[in-house]
C-alpha positions in Angstrom: -55.7 -23.3 59.4 -53.2 -20.8 60.8 -52.0 -22.3 64.0 -50.9 -20.6 67.1 -47.8 -22.7 67.6 -46.7 -23.0 71.3 -44.9 -26.3 70.9 -41.4 -24.7 71.1 -39.5 -21.6 70.3 -37.7 -23.6 67.6 -40.7 -23.2 65.3 -40.0 -19.5 64.5 -39.7 -18.4 60.8 -36.9 -16.1 59.7 -38.0 -12.6 59.3 -37.7 -10.8 55.9 -34.7 -8.9 57.2 -33.0 -12.0 58.4 -33.6 -13.8 55.1 -32.1 -10.8 53.3 -29.0 -11.0 55.5 -28.7 -14.7 54.8 -29.2 -14.3 51.0 -26.5 -11.6 50.9 -24.0 -13.3 53.2 -20.4 -13.5 52.2 -19.3 -17.2 52.1 -16.3 -19.3 51.9 -15.5 -22.9 52.8 -15.8 -23.2 56.6 -14.0 -26.6 56.7 -10.9 -24.7 55.4 -11.7 -21.9 58.0 -12.3 -19.3 55.3 -16.0 -18.5 55.5 -16.0 -14.9 56.6 -19.5 -14.9 58.0 -18.9 -18.0 60.2 -15.6 -16.4 61.4 -17.4 -13.2 62.2 -20.0 -15.1 64.2 -17.4 -17.0 66.1 -15.5 -13.8 66.9 -18.7 -12.1 68.2 -19.4 -15.1 70.4 -15.9 -15.1 71.8 -16.5 -11.4 72.7 -19.9 -12.1 74.3 -18.6 -15.0 76.4 -15.1 -13.8 77.1 -13.8 -17.2 76.0 -10.7 -17.5 73.8 -12.3 -19.7 71.1 -15.7 -20.6 69.6 -17.0 -23.2 67.2 -20.2 -22.9 65.2 -22.2 -26.2 65.3 -25.4 -27.4 63.8 -27.4 -27.8 67.0 -27.4 -27.5 70.8 -27.3 -31.2 71.0 -24.1 -31.3 69.0 -22.6 -28.5 71.1 -23.3 -30.3 74.3 -22.0 -33.7 73.1 -18.9 -32.1 71.7 -18.3 -30.5 75.1 -18.8 -33.9 76.9 -16.5 -35.6 74.4 -13.8 -32.9 74.7 -13.8 -32.7 78.5 -13.8 -36.5 79.2 -12.2 -39.8 78.5 -14.0 -43.2 78.0 -15.0 -45.0 81.3 -15.3 -41.7 83.2 -18.5 -40.3 84.7 -20.3 -37.0 84.4 -22.8 -35.4 86.8 -25.9 -33.7 85.4 -29.4 -32.7 86.7 -31.7 -35.7 86.1 -34.3 -33.7 84.0 -31.7 -31.8 82.0 -31.6 -31.7 78.2 -28.3 -33.7 78.1 -30.0 -36.5 80.1 -33.5 -36.4 78.7 -33.3 -35.4 75.1 -29.9 -36.3 73.7 -30.5 -40.0 73.1 -27.8 -41.4 75.5 -25.3 -39.3 73.7 -22.7 -39.3 76.5 -22.5 -43.1 76.6 -22.8 -43.6 72.8 -20.4 -40.9 71.7 -18.0 -40.4 74.6 -18.2 -43.7 76.5 -19.0 -42.0 79.8 -21.5 -42.8 82.4 -24.0 -40.2 83.6 -24.8 -39.7 87.3 -28.2 -37.9 87.2 -29.0 -35.9 90.4 -32.4 -34.5 91.2 -32.4 -30.7 91.4 -35.0 -28.2 92.5 -36.3 -26.3 89.5 -33.3 -27.6 87.6 -30.8 -26.3 90.2 -28.3 -28.8 91.6 -27.4 -28.8 95.3 -23.7 -28.3 95.5 -23.5 -30.4 98.7 -25.2 -33.3 96.9 -22.9 -32.9 93.9 -19.9 -33.1 96.4 -21.3 -36.3 97.8 -21.4 -37.9 94.4 -17.9 -37.1 93.2 -16.3 -40.5 93.0 -13.3 -41.2 95.3 -10.2 -42.4 93.5 -10.8 -46.1 93.8 -10.1 -49.0 91.4 -13.8 -50.0 91.1 -15.2 -46.5 90.4 -15.3 -44.4 87.2 -13.5 -41.1 87.6 -15.8 -38.1 87.9 -14.6 -35.6 85.3 -17.4 -33.2 84.4 -20.5 -31.5 85.8 -23.1 -30.2 83.4 -25.8 -27.5 84.2 -28.6 -26.0 82.1 -29.6 -22.4 82.1 -32.5 -21.8 81.5 -33.8 -25.2 82.4 -36.3 -26.4 79.9 -38.2 -29.1 81.7 -38.4 -27.2 84.9 -40.3 -24.5 83.0 -37.6 -22.1 81.7 -36.2 -21.5 85.2 -33.1 -19.5 85.7 -30.0 -21.0 87.3 -29.0 -18.5 90.0 -25.5 -17.0 89.6 -24.6 -17.7 93.3 -25.4 -21.4 92.8 -23.2 -21.5 89.7 -20.4 -19.9 91.8 -20.8 -22.7 94.4 -20.4 -25.3 91.7 -17.4 -23.4 90.2 -15.7 -23.5 93.6 -16.5 -27.2 94.0 -15.4 -28.3 90.6 -12.2 -26.2 90.8 -11.3 -27.8 94.2 -11.9 -31.3 92.8 -10.2 -30.6 89.4 -13.4 -31.2 87.5 -14.7 -29.3 84.4 -18.0 -27.4 84.4 -20.1 -27.1 81.3 -23.1 -24.8 80.8 -25.8 -25.9 78.4 -27.0 -22.4 77.8 -29.4 -23.2 75.0 -31.6 -20.3 76.3 -28.9 -18.4 78.1 -30.0 -15.1 76.6 -33.4 -15.6 78.2 -31.7 -15.8 81.5 -29.5 -12.8 80.8 -32.3 -10.6 79.6 -34.5 -11.4 82.6 -31.8 -11.0 85.3 -29.5 -8.4 83.8 -26.5 -10.7 84.2 -24.3 -10.6 81.2 -23.5 -13.6 79.0 -19.8 -13.0 79.9 -20.5 -13.1 83.6 -22.3 -16.4 83.3 -19.6 -17.8 81.0 -16.8 -16.7 83.3 -17.8 -19.3 85.8 -17.7 -22.3 83.5 -15.1 -24.1 81.4 -17.4 -24.3 78.4 -20.7 -22.9 77.3 -23.2 -23.5 74.5 -26.1 -21.4 73.4 -28.6 -21.7 70.6 -29.5 -19.3 67.8 -32.5 -21.3 66.7 -34.7 -21.0 69.8 -35.8 -17.6 71.2 -33.3 -15.7 69.0 -35.2 -16.8 65.9 -32.5 -18.0 63.6 -33.2 -21.1 61.5 -30.1 -23.2 62.3 -27.2 -23.5 64.7 -25.6 -23.2 68.1 -22.2 -22.1 69.3 -19.7 -23.9 71.6 -17.2 -21.6 73.4 -14.2 -22.5 75.6 -10.4 -22.5 75.9 -8.4 -22.8 72.6 -7.2 -26.4 73.2 -10.7 -27.5 74.1 -12.1 -26.0 70.9 -9.3 -27.6 68.8 -10.4 -31.0 70.2 -14.1 -30.2 69.6 -13.4 -29.0 66.1 -11.9 -32.4 65.3 -14.8 -34.3 66.9 -17.2 -32.1 65.0 -15.6 -33.4 61.8 -15.8 -37.0 62.9 -19.5 -36.6 63.6 -20.1 -35.1 60.1 -20.5 -31.6 61.3 -18.1 -30.0 58.9 -20.0 -27.4 56.9 -18.9 -25.7 53.7 -20.6 -22.4 52.7 -22.1 -22.2 56.2 -22.1 -18.4 56.1 -25.6 -18.5 54.6 -26.9 -19.9 57.9 -24.4 -18.2 60.1 -25.7 -14.9 58.8 -29.1 -15.7 60.4 -27.4 -16.3 63.7 -25.5 -13.0 63.4 -28.7 -11.1 62.6 -30.3 -12.7 65.6 -27.6 -11.7 68.0 -27.6 -8.1 66.8 -31.4 -7.7 66.6 -33.4 -10.2 68.6 -32.0 -10.3 72.1 -33.8 -7.5 74.0 -37.1 -8.5 72.5 -37.0 -11.7 74.5 -38.6 -9.7 77.4 -41.8 -9.7 75.3 -41.8 -13.5 75.3 -41.4 -13.6 79.0 -44.2 -11.1 79.6 -46.6 -13.2 77.4 -45.6 -16.4 79.2 -46.3 -15.0 82.6 -49.6 -13.5 81.5 -50.6 -16.9 80.0 -49.6 -18.7 83.2 -51.6 -16.2 85.3 -54.8 -16.9 83.3 -54.3 -20.7 83.3 -53.9 -20.7 87.0 -57.6 -19.6 87.2 -58.7 -22.8 85.4 -60.0 -25.6 87.6 -58.2 -28.5 85.9 -54.8 -26.7 85.7 -52.2 -26.9 88.4 -49.4 -24.5 87.8 -46.5 -23.2 90.0 -46.3 -19.5 89.0 -42.9 -19.2 90.7 -41.5 -21.5 88.0 -42.6 -19.3 85.2 -39.5 -17.1 84.9 -38.8 -16.7 81.2 -40.7 -17.9 78.1 -41.7 -21.5 79.0 -44.8 -22.5 80.9 -45.0 -26.1 82.3 -48.1 -27.1 84.1 -50.1 -30.2 85.3 -53.6 -31.1 84.3 -56.2 -33.0 86.3 -57.5 -34.4 83.0 -55.7 -36.3 80.2 -53.2 -33.9 78.7 -53.3 -35.7 75.3 -57.0 -35.1 75.1 -56.5 -31.4 75.9 -53.8 -31.2 73.3 -56.1 -32.7 70.6 -59.0 -30.4 71.5 -56.7 -27.3 71.5 -55.3 -28.4 68.1 -58.9 -28.4 66.7 -59.2 -24.8 67.9 -55.9 -23.8 66.2 -53.6 -23.9 69.2 -50.6 -26.3 69.3 -48.9 -27.3 72.6 -47.0 -30.4 73.7 -48.0 -32.8 76.4 -45.3 -34.7 78.3 -47.0 -37.6 80.0 -50.6 -38.1 81.0 -51.0 -35.0 83.0 -48.2 -32.6 82.1 -48.1 -29.9 79.3 -45.8 -27.2 78.0 -46.3 -24.0 76.2 -43.4 -21.9 74.8 -43.6 -18.3 73.8 -41.5 -16.8 71.0 -41.3 -14.0 68.4 -44.0 -15.4 66.2 -46.7 -15.2 68.9 -48.5 -11.9 69.0 -50.6 -10.5 71.8 -53.7 -11.4 69.8 -52.4 -15.0 69.6 -51.9 -15.0 73.3 -55.5 -13.9 73.9 -56.8 -16.5 71.5 -54.7 -19.3 73.2 -56.1 -18.3 76.6 -59.6 -18.3 75.4 -59.1 -21.7 73.7 -58.0 -23.1 77.1 -60.9 -21.5 79.0 -63.4 -23.0 76.4 -62.4 -26.5 77.5 -63.4 -26.0 81.1 
């Protein structure tokens, strides 16, 4: 069976043109710093973000954890939204790798209230861990691909600067936010000390993410990448896929957003679905179900549609370049047939 795979935008397959770019990539030894394709990718990401340095890494998780490690010292504390990727999906990485404690704060659609963040910055007292870093996510996965408003990031930038804290942006799907709002990657990046974004999600490359920041920060991150086993040799083969994605697959993200919103509109008409249409801002649709989500998932799978369920009554669908308009229609009809 050919499945309509809405589990994630990580399931995309490289196009023929991307595969050709990868097959023909110039390569060297990136551990020695002489892989020309990796270097080209890092230079392009520096230009896009306006940051002085960039480091190609295997995954968004690695990029985030390198950022935490490079911005903090053991026994300190970081602040992050309680449903963010760093908190939910990175296997206690901050404590395991960096020896820091996480203060998770509940946001609204993934957006932290700067006043609440201020209240949770630890005073300088013998019994407390030092607050050293605030992490935000744009777009926010578990909130449904919601966009972090630029004005809210500006508030956090002011707050962290006043308190001598670092601000990290997990921008795994930052290009989705940029395409939808018209705000450039550079404008988002200018407000934070470090930023990651993924090539293997909506951009459609098979492997990799980037971490960008100041030069001394990236020097530290580079060393920690080595410690974690992230030194890659002829990595230009996969970096070429990322380069192709940046040059060819950004503007088409609007199509994923259109399909996600159309899908959400149709699902909102189904009796057992509870969906906040205002939260569907990019390519992710998160919704509640009045009946067991795992049962829905199983039935949809038998009809050739794959989704994820997150708990008894919560589901997620993610749209990406491998989902056609015909696939969209079939997925909607499969849902309606359950009612």
